[in-house]
C-alpha positions, 0 to 999 in steps of 0.5 A: 536692188537697183536693177530690180527697181529699174526693171519694176519701173519699166514694167509699170511704165509699159503696162501704163502705155499699153493699157492706155493704148486700148482705151477709147477717147471720151466722146465730146458729142453724142450721135443718135442711135439710127433706127431702120425697119429690117423686116415685117412679116405676117405670121398667119393667114386670114379666113378664106372668105366672109363671114369673118368672126369678131375674134379673127386676127392677123398677126404682124411681126415688125423687126427694127435694127438699131445701130449705135455710131458712138464709140461707147455704149448707147441707151435707147429709151421711149422707142414708140411706133405706130403702123398705119394704113391708108383709109382715105383720110389724111391721118391714116388708120393706126393698126399697130402701135408698140413701145420698147423698154430701155435697151443698151446698144453696144459701141459701134454695134447693132441690136434688133428689136421685134414687136408682134401684135394681133390685129383684131377684126372686131377691133376695127369697128370702133375706130372706123365708126369714131373716125366717121368713115361710115358716112351717110350709111351709118353702121352699115357703112362702117361694117362695109369698110371694115370688111373691105379693109380686112380683105385688103389686109388679108390679100397683102395689098395695103401699104403700111406707114410707120411713124416713131420716135426714141431718145438716145443717151450715153449712160457713161457720159450723162453730161452729153444729155439726150437726143430726141429723134423721130423716124419714118418708114413704109412697107408692104407685106410680102404675100404668105 
């Protein structure tokens, strides 16, 4: 009986020691999830030459990589980005914008998030006009600029600028709060 009790205590103590050996220590600080631009693709060709139709589209797919440097699962909320092109103004023209639902990124691991959206030829008109880019030419200037930008996008000669933000938290450690961060990237589309 005494031997059985000693053997039972050794087994329980061994399980406790070996069980704790695999546990990760609780984090005392949170590192934000890192976002990087992985790839950008243009998924279709544009019409070969004008006249373009208001319903013509160029479809872009943007792939982001998210890396979690923490030793526990991280949660990404409110990931939002805008892709802009240089239109001669300081603010640049937004051509794509997207947001991601909440996502979990494994401890020390990566996740990928992709966003695809069509850019509508007819949709440029309003943005160009309201930003005053037509100048003294009025609507004729707006339509001229729209066609120039569309030709440059179709020829893959435009550089894109991304501004984005996200919020990181550790769901199992809510006392560590959240981290709000911004990110930037630039890219040019490889020709189809």
